[in-house]
C-alpha positions in Angstrom: 20.2 25.0 -5.9 20.9 28.4 -7.3 21.1 31.2 -4.9 20.8 35.0 -5.2 23.8 36.2 -3.6 27.0 36.0 -5.6 30.5 35.8 -4.0 31.6 32.4 -2.8 35.3 32.8 -2.0 37.7 35.5 -0.8 39.3 37.8 -3.5 42.9 37.1 -3.5 45.5 39.1 -5.4 47.4 37.1 -8.1 50.8 38.1 -6.8 50.1 36.0 -3.6 50.7 32.9 -5.6 54.5 33.3 -5.8 55.0 30.9 -8.6 53.5 27.8 -6.8 52.8 25.3 -9.4 50.4 22.4 -9.6 53.2 20.0 -10.4 54.5 20.6 -6.9 51.3 18.9 -5.3 53.0 15.5 -4.6 55.8 17.3 -2.8 53.5 19.5 -0.9 51.5 16.4 0.2 54.6 15.0 1.7 55.6 18.3 3.3 52.2 18.6 5.0 52.8 15.4 6.9 56.3 16.4 8.1 57.2 16.4 11.8 58.6 19.9 11.2 56.0 22.5 12.1 57.6 25.1 9.9 57.6 22.7 6.9 53.9 21.9 7.6 53.0 25.6 7.8 54.8 26.2 4.4 53.0 23.4 3.0 49.6 24.6 4.0 50.5 28.1 2.7 51.3 26.6 -0.7 48.1 24.7 -0.9 46.1 27.9 0.0 47.9 29.8 -2.8 47.1 27.1 -5.2 43.5 27.1 -4.1 43.3 30.8 -4.7 43.9 30.7 -8.4 41.3 32.7 -10.1 40.9 30.3 -13.0 40.3 26.5 -12.5 42.0 26.0 -9.0 43.0 22.4 -8.5 40.4 21.6 -5.9 39.7 18.0 -6.8 43.5 17.2 -7.2 44.1 18.5 -3.7 41.2 16.4 -2.3 42.6 13.4 -4.1 45.8 13.8 -2.1 44.0 13.2 1.1 45.0 16.4 2.9 41.6 17.8 3.8 41.4 15.9 7.1 44.9 17.4 7.9 43.7 20.9 7.1 40.8 20.4 9.3 43.0 19.1 12.2 45.1 22.2 11.8 42.1 24.3 12.8 42.6 22.9 16.4 46.2 24.5 16.8 45.0 27.3 18.9 48.6 28.0 19.9 49.4 28.6 16.2 46.8 31.1 14.9 48.8 31.6 11.6 48.3 27.9 10.9 44.6 28.0 11.8 44.3 31.0 9.4 46.0 29.4 6.5 44.1 26.1 7.0 40.8 27.9 7.2 41.5 29.9 4.2 42.4 26.7 2.3 39.1 25.1 3.4 37.1 28.2 2.5 38.3 27.9 -1.2 37.6 24.2 -1.3 34.1 24.8 -0.1 33.8 27.4 -2.8 33.8 24.6 -5.5 31.0 22.1 -6.2 28.6 20.7 -3.8 30.7 17.4 -3.7 33.7 19.4 -2.7 31.8 21.3 0.1 30.6 17.9 1.4 34.1 16.6 1.7 35.0 19.6 4.0 31.8 18.8 6.0 32.5 15.2 6.4 35.9 15.9 7.7 34.3 17.7 10.6 35.2 21.2 9.7 31.9 22.8 10.5 32.0 22.6 14.4 35.7 23.7 14.4 34.9 26.7 12.3 32.0 27.6 14.5 34.4 27.7 17.4 36.9 29.9 15.6 34.2 32.4 15.2 35.2 33.2 18.9 38.9 33.2 18.2 40.6 36.3 19.7 42.7 36.5 16.5 40.8 38.8 14.1 42.2 37.2 10.9 41.3 33.7 11.9 37.8 34.9 13.0 37.2 36.5 9.6 38.4 33.5 7.7 36.0 31.2 9.7 33.2 33.6 8.9 34.0 33.2 5.2 34.3 29.5 5.3 31.0 29.1 7.0 29.4 31.5 4.5 30.7 29.4 1.6 29.5 26.0 3.2 26.0 27.4 4.1 25.7 29.0 0.7 26.1 25.7 -1.1 22.6 24.3 -0.5 19.7 24.3 2.1 21.1 21.0 3.4 24.6 22.5 4.1 23.1 25.7 5.5 21.0 23.5 8.1 24.1 21.7 9.0 25.8 24.8 9.8 22.8 26.4 11.8 22.4 23.2 13.7 26.1 23.3 14.7 25.3 26.4 16.4 26.9 28.9 14.1 24.1 31.8 14.4 25.0 33.1 17.8 28.8 33.3 17.5 28.4 35.0 14.0 26.1 37.7 15.6 28.7 38.1 18.3 31.2 38.8 15.5 28.9 41.4 14.0 28.4 43.1 17.3 32.2 43.5 18.0 33.3 44.3 14.4 31.3 47.4 13.7 34.6 49.3 13.0 36.2 47.0 10.5 34.6 47.0 7.1 35.9 43.7 5.7 34.7 41.5 8.4 31.4 43.5 8.9 30.8 43.0 5.1 31.7 39.2 5.2 29.8 38.5 8.3 26.6 40.2 7.0 27.1 38.2 3.7 27.4 34.9 5.7 24.3 35.9 7.8 22.3 36.3 4.5 23.4 32.8 3.5 22.2 31.4 6.8 18.7 32.7 6.1 18.5 31.9 2.5 17.0 29.0 0.5 14.1 26.7 0.2 12.8 24.8 2.1 13.2 27.7 4.6 15.5 27.4 7.6 14.0 26.7 11.1 12.9 30.2 12.0 13.8 29.6 15.7 17.5 29.2 14.5 17.6 32.4 12.3 15.3 34.8 14.1 18.0 36.0 16.6 19.3 37.8 13.5 16.5 40.3 13.8 18.1 41.8 16.8 21.1 43.1 14.7 19.4 43.7 11.3 17.9 47.1 12.5 21.6 48.3 13.0 22.9 46.7 9.8 20.4 48.3 7.5 21.6 51.7 8.8 25.3 50.9 8.0 27.2 53.5 6.1 28.5 50.7 3.8 26.3 49.9 0.9 27.5 46.3 0.7 26.4 45.6 4.3 23.0 47.3 3.7 22.5 45.2 0.6 23.1 41.9 2.3 21.1 43.0 5.4 18.2 43.8 3.1 18.5 40.3 1.4 18.5 38.8 4.8 15.3 40.6 5.5 13.8 39.5 2.2 14.5 35.8 3.1 13.1 36.0 6.7 10.0 37.8 5.5 9.2 35.1 2.9 7.0 33.0 5.2 4.0 32.8 7.5 2.1 35.6 9.1 4.0 34.8 12.3 7.4 35.4 10.6 6.1 38.4 8.9 4.9 39.8 12.4 8.4 39.1 13.7 10.0 41.4 11.0 7.4 44.2 11.8 8.1 43.9 15.5 11.8 44.2 14.8 11.1 47.9 13.8 12.7 47.7 10.3 9.8 48.6 8.1 10.2 52.3 8.0 13.9 52.0 7.0 13.0 49.4 4.3 10.5 51.8 2.8 13.1 54.5 2.7 15.7 52.0 1.1 13.2 51.1 -1.7 14.0 54.7 -2.9 17.8 54.0 -2.7 19.9 55.1 -5.7 21.4 51.6 -6.1 19.3 48.8 -7.7 21.3 46.3 -5.6 19.7 47.9 -2.5 16.2 48.6 -4.0 15.7 45.0 -5.1 15.8 43.2 -1.8 14.1 46.1 0.1 11.3 45.9 -2.5 11.2 42.1 -2.1 10.8 42.5 1.6 7.9 44.9 1.2 6.3 42.5 -1.2 6.7 39.7 1.2 5.2 41.7 4.2 2.1 42.6 2.2 1.4 39.0 1.6 0.5 38.8 5.3 -3.0 39.6 6.8 -4.8 42.9 6.4 -3.3 44.5 9.6 0.2 43.6 8.4 -0.4 45.1 5.0 -1.7 48.2 6.7 1.5 48.7 8.6 3.2 49.3 5.2 0.5 51.4 3.8 0.6 53.7 7.0 4.3 54.1 6.4 3.3 55.8 3.1 4.8 53.1 0.9 2.4 53.5 -2.1 3.7 56.8 -3.4 7.1 55.0 -3.9 5.5 52.7 -6.4 4.7 55.4 -8.8 8.4 55.8 -9.6 9.2 52.1 -9.2 6.6 51.3 -11.8 8.6 53.6 -14.2 12.0 52.2 -13.2 14.4 51.3 -16.1 15.1 47.9 -14.7 12.4 45.3 -15.6 13.0 43.3 -12.4 12.1 46.4 -10.3 8.9 47.0 -12.3 8.0 43.3 -12.1 8.5 43.2 -8.4 6.6 46.4 -7.9 3.7 45.0 -9.8 3.9 41.8 -7.7 3.8 43.8 -4.5 0.8 45.9 -5.6 -1.0 42.7 -6.4 -0.8 41.7 -2.9 -2.1 45.1 -1.8 -5.0 45.0 -4.1 -5.9 41.6 -2.7 -6.7 43.4 0.5 -9.8 45.4 1.7 -11.7 48.0 -0.4 -10.2 50.7 1.8 -6.7 49.5 0.9 -7.6 49.3 -2.7 -8.8 52.8 -2.4 -5.4 53.9 -1.0 -3.8 52.3 -4.1 -6.1 54.5 -6.2 -5.6 57.6 -4.1 -1.8 57.2 -4.4 -2.1 57.5 -8.3 -0.6 54.0 -8.7 -3.2 52.8 -11.2 -2.1 54.8 -14.3 1.5 53.4 -14.4 0.3 50.1 -13.2 -2.0 50.0 -16.3 1.0 51.1 -18.5 2.9 48.0 -17.3 -0.2 45.9 -18.3 0.5 47.0 -21.8 4.3 46.2 -21.5 6.0 44.2 -24.1 7.7 42.3 -21.4 5.2 39.5 -20.7 6.3 38.7 -17.0 5.8 42.3 -16.2 2.4 42.2 -17.9 1.4 39.1 -15.9 2.1 40.6 -12.5 0.1 43.7 -13.5 -2.8 41.6 -14.6 -2.9 40.0 -11.1 -2.9 43.5 -9.5 -5.8 44.7 -11.7 -7.7 41.4 -11.3 -7.5 41.4 -7.5 -8.7 45.0 -7.5 -11.7 44.0 -9.4 -12.4 41.1 -7.1 -12.3 42.9 -3.9 -13.0 46.5 -5.0 -16.4 48.4 -4.8 -18.4 49.2 -7.9 -17.0 52.7 -7.9 -13.5 51.5 -7.7 -14.1 49.0 -10.5 -15.6 51.9 -12.6 -12.4 54.0 -11.9 -10.4 51.1 -13.3 -12.4 51.0 -16.4 -12.3 54.9 -16.9 -8.5 54.5 -16.6 -8.5 52.0 -19.6 -8.1 48.7 -18.0 -10.4 46.8 -20.4 -8.3 46.8 -23.7 -5.1 45.4 -22.2 -7.1 42.8 -20.2 -8.8 41.7 -23.5 -5.5 41.5 -25.2 -4.3 38.9 -22.5 -7.0 36.6 -23.7 -4.9 35.8 -26.7 -1.8 34.8 -24.8 -0.5 31.1 -24.4 -0.4 31.2 -20.6 -3.6 29.6 -19.2 -3.1 31.2 -15.8 -2.9 34.7 -17.4 -6.0 34.0 -19.5 -7.9 32.9 -16.2 -6.7 35.9 -14.5 -7.9 38.2 -17.2 -11.3 36.4 -17.5 -11.8 36.7 -13.8 -11.2 40.5 -14.1 -13.5 40.9 -17.0 -16.3 38.9 -15.3 -15.9 41.0 -12.2 -16.2 44.1 -14.3 -19.2 42.9 -16.1 -20.9 42.0 -12.8 -20.2 45.4 -11.5 -21.7 46.8 -14.6 -24.8 44.7 -14.2 -25.2 45.7 -10.6 -25.0 49.4 -11.5 -27.7 49.3 -14.2 -30.8 51.4 -13.2 -34.3 50.6 -14.1 -34.1 52.6 -17.3 -30.8 51.1 -18.5 -31.1 48.8 -21.4 -27.6 47.6 -21.6 -24.6 46.9 -19.4 -22.1 49.6 -20.3 -19.2 47.4 -19.3 -20.2 44.8 -21.8 -20.2 47.5 -24.5 -16.7 48.5 -23.5 -15.5 44.8 -23.9 -17.4 44.6 -27.2 -15.5 47.7 -28.4 -12.2 46.3 -27.4 -12.9 43.3 -29.6 -13.3 41.1 -26.6 -16.4 39.2 -27.6 -14.7 37.2 -30.3 -11.8 36.3 -28.1 -14.1 35.2 -25.3 -16.1 33.1 -27.7 -12.8 31.5 -29.1 -12.0 30.5 -25.5 -15.1 28.4 -25.2 -13.0 25.7 -27.1 -10.0 26.1 -24.8 -8.5 22.8 -23.6 -8.5 24.1 -19.9 -11.8 23.4 -18.2 -11.7 26.5 -16.1 -11.3 28.8 -19.1 -13.9 27.0 -21.1 -16.4 27.3 -18.1 -15.7 31.0 -17.5 -15.9 31.9 -21.2 -19.2 30.0 -21.6 -20.6 31.8 -18.5 -19.5 35.2 -19.6 -21.1 34.9 -23.0 -24.3 33.4 -21.7 -24.8 35.9 -18.8 -23.5 39.1 -20.3 -23.8 38.8 -24.1 -27.2 37.1 -24.5 -25.5 33.9 -25.6 -24.4 35.4 -28.8 -24.1 32.9 -31.7 -25.4 30.1 -29.5 -27.7 29.1 -32.3 -24.7 28.7 -34.7 -22.8 26.2 -32.6 -22.8 24.1 -29.6 -20.0 24.9 -27.1 -20.8 22.4 -24.3 -18.3 19.6 -24.1 -19.3 16.0 -23.9 -17.1 13.8 -21.9 -15.2 11.1 -23.8 -15.0 8.7 -20.9 -12.4 6.5 -22.5 -9.9 9.3 -22.8 -11.1 11.4 -19.8 -11.1 14.5 -22.1 -13.8 16.9 -23.2 -15.1 16.8 -26.7 -17.0 19.6 -28.4 -20.0 18.3 -30.2 -22.9 20.0 -32.1 -25.7 18.2 -30.4 -28.9 20.1 -29.6 -28.9 18.9 -26.0 -25.9 20.8 -25.1 -27.1 24.3 -24.6 -24.4 26.4 -23.0 -24.6 24.8 -19.6 -21.7 25.1 -17.2 -21.0 25.0 -13.5 -22.1 27.9 -11.5 -19.3 30.1 -10.0 -18.4 33.6 -9.4 -15.6 35.7 -10.5 -12.0 35.8 -9.4 -11.2 35.4 -5.8 -8.7 37.4 -3.8 -5.5 35.8 -4.5 -2.2 36.4 -2.7 0.9 36.2 -4.9 3.8 34.4 -3.2 
């Protein structure tokens, strides 16, 4: 499994290698089993230095020597913290290798011992245990759960509480905390929720690295149910997260924005918490950000807000978010356009006729029409939903004296009719049905005399076939427009 945080092993200066060569491994393997404590200590130090090579450290070769169980056993030497430190460092770097390498460390019983070393009175030993557990838990959700079930969370939080004055251990412990909360399937929330007691402090840290990893931790914890989202809100972090989304560093903005997007996937009341913190004006600048990822995340978050109530949609409008959002709907970057399309489609689904009229006045129809010609069926569906909702609003707004649906005219002027007609032959049933319904209901069944678009079922292949028979007169399943859709 790929993970979003980067570092997996301690940075070690190259001069610390002191000329140790891989060719010495057989000799080192013999030394590490010596009865002389100093010789064993020297052997472990040499192994650690070899494992600290920046390029292609001999992890597998060292595992093949059968010394990992000995390294794990050295973690028990509480009367020799320097040996514990060297052994923990070596195990840290072994666990920074492949999943198979990490599993060797786990099978040899290192996890429980490393959890115990989090409480070591020796600061160097404690910090190295933090790093080792960070590497192990960062390997995969399975390894993460093994670490959590071994009881690592509470002693790690204790490390964070007592290390506020030392940057390196604070940074490493916060990074490890983020690994404890990361990955899917998500960890047991009961095991990771105690982190919420310290995160409000961590996101106010003067160190940008600590703030970054604390925000990533929040983003992982908030990616869940309404209950977990409520726990985030109750922790009192939302105001600070809104502030951090305006941070000068993209590395901080990104997880802060992801956290906001996750929270607004919750219920209406949870979404309103973020709106009441005046988060929407922040999106005006985020939608103009130079980084595509930020603009994409911003569109995604807005799509969850526009899936809310009409009053919440009105707040989006009043915050002047729609013009830059529509600019992204015309972006050359398709994944950004896709998220913007969801945001507009959701607004047309839950919005009032006046709100939909505003979207049309701002120019939403032409870019929605252009999305009918893309390859992604989901995006076509979203665009059709939006256009059908717009047409329905136009129909409802017609007075007794109106002879036409003005929204239909706007779609026609955007060259939308031909594209919708073409979609009547689409292989996706939903797209076929929606396009047939739109032409039938809002464009007087244009060209229905020229061709028959209703598919017959080929019961041998279980596929639709498009015939020309006179019986098939534009019939389709009844259905409404797009539904409110939260974007997870």
